[in-house]
N, C-alpha and C positions, 0 to 999 in steps of 0.2 A: 068435835075433838080438836081439829086443826085450828079452829078459831080460838079456842081456849088456850092452846099451847102458844099460839102467836101472841095472844093477849098477855099471857104470863111472861113470855120472853121480852116483850116490849115494855112491860111495867117496871116501875122503879124497884120493886122488891125482887124482880126476876133478873134475868141476864140481859137486860136492855142494852148495855154497852157492847156486849158480845154480839148480839144480833145486829146492832148498828154497824159494828166493825165488819161483820161478815157481809152485810149488804154493800158496804163501801168496797170491800175486796172484790166482790162480784162485778161491780161497776168498773173498777180499775182493771180487772182482768179483761173485760170486754174492750175497753178503750186501748189497753196495751196491745191486744191482738189487731186492732185497727191501725195502730201506729207502725208496728214493726213489719218487715217483709214476712211473707207466709212461711218460708223455710226457717226463719229464726223463731217465729212464733210457735212452730211445731216442736222446736227443740228447747223451749224455755217457757217460763210461766211467772206470773205475778205471784209473789209469795207473801208479801206483807207491805204495810204502809203505816209508818209511825213518825210523828213529828215532821211531816213534810218530806220524808225520805221513802221512796218506793224501793222495795227489795225484790229483786228478780233472781230466780233460780235458773241456771243454765245447765244443760245436760253435759256439756264438755267445756274444756278450756278454750277451744277454738270458737265456740259459740259465745262464750263469755267475752272473749277479746273483740269479736264483731259487735256485740251489744255495747261494750265499753266505748267503742268508737261512736256509737249512736247515742250515748247518754245525753249530751246536750240537746240533741234533737228530741229525744223522748221527754225531757223536762219541759222543753218549749211546747211540744204538742199536748202534753198533759195539762199545762197551764191554759192552752187555747180551749181545751175541753172542760174547763172549770175546776180542775183539781189543783189545789195549792201545793205544788210539788217543787221542792228546792234542790233535790238531788236524787240520783238513782244509784243504788248500790247493787252490784251484781256478784252473785256467789255461784260457784260450781257445785251443783248438787244433783248427781245423776238420779234418774227415776228408778224406782224399784221395779224390777222385772216381775211380771205376773207369772205365776206358775201355770204351765200348760195343763189343762185338764183333759182327760180322755186320752185315747190312743190315736196315733197317726194311722194313716192307711197303710196296710201291708201290701207290698207288691209281691206277686207270686213268683216262685222260683221256676225258671224254665226247666224243661226236662233234662237238658244237657248240664245245667248248673246243679240240679238235684243229683244227677248221676255222679258227677265229679266230686261233690261234697260227700256223698255216700262212700265212694271209693277211698277218698282221703281219710274219712273217719275210720273205715275198716283197716286201713294201713297203719294207723296210730296205735301205740300201746295205751293201756288204760291210763288216762290222764284227765286233768280238767279241760284241756282243749278238746279231747275226744268227746267228753260229756257235753260240752257246749255245742259241738257240731251235731251231736245226736239230738239235743234239745231243739236246735234250730231246724233240723230236718223234720222233727215231729210236729213242731208248731207252725211251720210255714205253709201257706197255701201253695199248691202246685199248678203250674200252667201246662196245659197239654200241648 
C-alpha cells in the first residue's frame, strides 16, 4: 500500500511536484536546524522555499529580529550545504497552541481550608458565589 502511494505521488500523473517539494522542505528544515543556534531553532521553523528564497516563520518579533541579523550567514551556510539560496525572508507567525486534553491533578484541600471555606459559604446569602463555593467543597478531595 505504501509503495503504491509513493509510486502514485512520484509519478507524472500524480502529485510528483508536491512530493518533491515536501522532500526538499524536509531537507531544508534539517539543514536550517543545523545552522541556527538551538534557542532560535526551537522558536522558528523553515516554512517554504521558492525561487531561491527560504521563508522562515518565527514565533515572535524578537526571534525574527535575531534571525534577520543572521540572514546573510544562513544564505551562505545553505549554499555551502548545496542549496541554491539567494535570500531568506522571515515572517512572524506564532505557533498554534495545542489544547490541553485531560484534567490536571487536583490538590486536596487541607482540613483548615475546607473548614474556612465551609464557614464562608454558610455566611453568604444565596448567590452564585455561594453556589460556586459549595460546588468546590463537594468536588474537591480532602486532606486529613
